[in-house]
C-alpha positions as CSV (number, residue, x, y, z in Angstrom):
1,M,72.4,59.8,-153.8
2,S,72.9,61.0,-157.4
3,V,72.5,58.5,-160.2
4,G,72.3,58.6,-164.0
5,N,74.0,58.4,-167.3
6,F,77.6,59.6,-167.6
7,S,80.2,59.7,-170.4
8,F,84.0,59.8,-170.3
9,P,86.7,60.1,-173.0
10,T,88.7,57.2,-174.3
11,P,91.3,56.9,-177.0
12,R,88.5,55.8,-179.4
13,G,85.9,58.3,-178.5
14,D,83.5,58.9,-175.6
15,C,82.2,55.9,-173.7
16,E,78.8,55.9,-172.1
17,A,78.4,54.7,-168.6
18,Y,76.1,54.6,-165.5
19,L,77.3,56.5,-162.5
20,A,76.0,56.4,-158.9
21,V,77.4,58.8,-156.3
22,P,76.7,58.7,-152.5
23,E,74.7,61.5,-151.0
24,G,76.5,64.1,-148.9
25,A,80.0,62.6,-148.9
26,D,82.8,61.5,-151.0
27,G,83.8,57.8,-151.4
28,H,86.2,55.5,-153.0
29,G,85.7,54.6,-156.7
30,V,84.5,51.2,-157.9
31,L,84.3,50.1,-161.5
32,V,81.3,47.7,-162.0
33,L,81.7,45.4,-164.9
34,S,78.7,43.6,-166.3
35,E,77.8,40.0,-167.3
36,W,77.6,39.2,-170.9
37,W,74.2,40.9,-171.2
38,G,75.7,44.3,-171.2
39,L,74.9,47.4,-169.2
40,V,71.4,46.3,-168.1
41,D,69.2,47.6,-165.3
42,Q,70.5,45.0,-162.8
43,I,74.0,46.4,-163.2
44,A,72.8,49.9,-162.6
45,D,71.1,48.6,-159.5
46,V,74.5,47.2,-158.3
47,C,75.9,50.7,-158.7
48,D,73.1,52.2,-156.7
49,R,73.6,49.7,-153.9
50,L,77.3,50.5,-153.8
51,A,76.6,54.2,-153.6
52,R,74.2,53.6,-150.7
53,E,77.2,52.0,-149.0
54,G,79.4,55.0,-149.6
55,F,81.2,54.2,-152.9
56,V,81.2,56.0,-156.2
57,A,80.3,53.3,-158.7
58,L,80.8,53.6,-162.4
59,A,79.6,50.9,-164.9
60,P,81.1,51.5,-168.4
61,D,79.1,50.4,-171.4
62,L,81.7,48.3,-173.1
63,Y,79.1,47.1,-175.7
64,R,78.5,50.7,-176.8
65,G,74.8,50.7,-176.4
66,E,74.1,47.0,-177.1
67,R,72.3,44.9,-174.5
68,T,70.2,41.8,-174.6
69,D,68.5,39.1,-172.6
70,D,69.1,36.4,-175.3
71,P,72.0,34.1,-174.5
72,E,73.0,33.5,-178.1
73,R,73.1,37.3,-178.7
74,A,75.0,37.8,-175.4
75,N,77.6,35.2,-176.4
76,R,78.1,37.0,-179.8
77,L,78.5,40.3,-178.1
78,M,81.0,38.9,-175.6
79,M,83.0,37.2,-178.3
80,D,83.0,40.3,-180.6
81,L,84.3,42.5,-177.8
82,E,87.7,43.8,-178.8
83,I,89.8,43.1,-175.7
84,P,92.6,45.6,-176.3
85,R,89.9,48.3,-176.8
86,A,88.1,47.1,-173.6
87,G,91.4,47.4,-171.7
88,E,91.8,51.0,-173.0
89,E,88.2,51.8,-171.9
90,L,88.7,50.3,-168.5
91,S,91.8,52.4,-167.9
92,A,89.9,55.5,-169.1
93,A,87.1,54.6,-166.8
94,A,89.5,54.5,-163.9
95,T,90.8,57.9,-164.9
96,A,87.3,59.3,-165.0
97,L,86.6,57.9,-161.6
98,L,89.8,59.3,-160.1
99,N,89.1,62.7,-161.6
100,H,85.5,62.9,-160.3
101,H,85.0,65.4,-157.5
102,A,83.2,62.9,-155.3
103,V,86.0,60.2,-155.4
104,R,88.7,60.2,-152.8
105,G,92.0,58.3,-152.9
106,S,94.5,57.6,-155.6
107,R,93.3,54.1,-156.5
108,V,90.1,52.4,-157.4
109,A,88.6,48.9,-157.3
110,A,87.0,46.8,-160.0
111,A,84.1,44.4,-159.3
112,G,82.7,42.2,-162.1
113,F,80.3,39.4,-162.7
114,C,80.8,36.5,-165.2
115,M,82.4,38.3,-168.2
116,G,82.9,41.3,-166.0
117,G,84.7,39.3,-163.4
118,Q,87.4,38.2,-165.9
119,L,87.6,41.8,-167.2
120,A,88.0,43.1,-163.6
121,L,91.0,40.8,-163.2
122,Y,92.3,42.1,-166.6
123,A,91.9,45.7,-165.5
124,G,93.9,44.9,-162.3
125,S,96.7,43.4,-164.4
126,L,96.8,46.4,-166.8
127,D,96.4,49.4,-164.5
128,P,98.3,49.8,-161.2
129,R,95.6,52.3,-160.1
130,V,93.3,49.3,-159.6
131,R,94.0,48.4,-156.0
132,A,91.4,45.7,-155.5
133,V,89.5,43.3,-157.8
134,V,86.3,41.4,-156.9
135,D,85.8,38.5,-159.4
136,F,82.4,36.9,-159.2
137,Y,82.6,33.7,-161.2
138,G,84.6,35.4,-164.0
139,I,84.9,33.9,-167.5
140,H,85.9,35.1,-170.9
141,P,87.7,32.7,-173.3
142,E,89.6,35.5,-175.0
143,V,90.9,37.2,-171.8
144,S,94.0,36.0,-170.2
145,V,95.3,37.5,-167.0
146,D,98.9,37.9,-166.1
147,A,99.0,37.1,-162.4
148,S,102.6,38.5,-162.0
149,A,101.3,41.8,-163.2
150,L,98.7,41.8,-160.5
151,R,101.4,41.3,-158.0
152,E,103.6,44.0,-159.5
153,N,100.7,46.4,-159.4
154,G,100.0,45.6,-155.7
155,T,96.4,44.5,-156.6
156,A,94.5,42.3,-154.2
157,V,92.0,39.8,-155.5
158,L,88.8,38.4,-154.0
159,G,87.3,35.6,-156.1
160,I,83.8,34.3,-155.3
161,F,82.6,31.2,-157.1
162,A,79.7,28.7,-157.0
163,E,79.9,25.0,-156.3
164,R,77.3,24.2,-159.0
165,D,78.7,26.5,-161.7
166,E,78.7,24.7,-165.1
167,F,80.6,27.5,-166.7
168,V,83.3,28.2,-164.1
169,P,83.4,25.0,-162.0
170,P,85.2,24.8,-158.7
171,K,88.2,23.3,-160.5
172,S,88.7,26.5,-162.4
173,A,88.4,28.5,-159.2
174,R,91.1,26.4,-157.6
175,E,93.3,26.8,-160.6
176,L,93.0,30.6,-160.4
177,E,93.7,30.4,-156.7
178,A,96.9,28.4,-157.5
179,R,98.1,30.9,-160.1
180,L,97.5,33.8,-157.7
181,R,99.3,32.1,-154.9
182,E,102.3,31.1,-157.1
183,A,102.6,34.7,-158.3
184,G,102.5,36.1,-154.8
185,V,99.2,38.0,-155.3
186,R,97.3,38.9,-152.1
187,H,94.1,37.0,-152.6
188,A,91.2,35.0,-151.2
189,V,89.1,32.6,-153.2
190,E,85.7,31.3,-151.9
191,I,83.4,28.7,-153.3
192,Y,79.8,28.9,-152.1
193,P,78.0,25.6,-151.6
194,E,74.8,24.8,-153.5
195,A,75.0,28.1,-155.5
196,S,75.0,28.2,-159.4
197,H,76.5,30.5,-161.9
198,A,75.2,34.1,-161.8
199,F,73.8,33.5,-158.2
200,M,74.2,37.3,-157.5
201,N,71.8,38.3,-160.3
202,D,68.5,39.0,-158.6
203,A,66.9,39.7,-162.0
204,R,67.2,36.0,-162.9
205,P,65.1,33.9,-160.5
206,D,66.2,30.8,-162.2
207,V,69.7,31.2,-160.8
208,Y,69.5,33.8,-158.0
209,D,70.4,32.5,-154.6
210,A,69.4,35.0,-151.9
211,A,71.5,33.6,-149.1
212,A,74.7,33.2,-151.3
213,A,74.1,36.6,-152.8
214,A,73.8,38.2,-149.3
215,R,77.0,36.5,-148.3
216,G,78.9,37.5,-151.4
217,W,77.7,41.1,-151.1
218,S,78.8,41.4,-147.5
219,R,82.1,39.8,-148.3
220,M,82.7,42.2,-151.2
221,L,81.9,45.3,-149.1
222,S,84.3,44.1,-146.3
223,F,87.1,43.5,-148.9
224,L,86.6,46.8,-150.6
225,R,86.7,48.7,-147.4
226,A,89.7,46.9,-146.1
227,E,91.7,47.5,-149.3
228,L,90.6,51.1,-150.2
229,D,90.5,52.6,-146.8
230,T,94.2,51.9,-146.4
231,I,95.2,54.3,-149.2
232,A,95.3,58.0,-149.4
């Protein structure tokens, strides 16, 4: 497996990223989009784990070098993110993945957590090359997603949420499910009992739920393979 820093061009200059490539084989590309903390080590680890499963995983640094473990700072970084610019950079990241020698196929996936989950949906609505979206308890108050664009792009959505999530409660998950259904988007929405917001983040023992995380990881892998293995 090859891992490390990577940069790719965007309309507003180069964007730094973390890239993980599986050893000895090509694979489908997956954009990995971070929580509001930024491109921290835990997100790099998600990329590494995906590469061990045969995917080429790219995590763009949408904060341009900023990262934090302070919730107040994280909230400011999230709210200061220029959404149109982020959309440009997500499309540029998809281009970088598709142009990488280790990536096969003509479309990619986007998987994100918290802020990144909402941005993954956004990427799928903007760019028809995003075939599949995995939204782990996605939230960003400034990012609205056009469900009809997801349908028109042929993008499938897997939403994974937590029963005890105070930021993205089950009601919000069901509202997303209803919008996707009404728009005719291929989708599945799951709510994991007893789990809390950010239950996938094993760097945060206060919220990490090993059983729910294992279930979510397995479900994501199955979904990505089912969607990406069907395209050339």
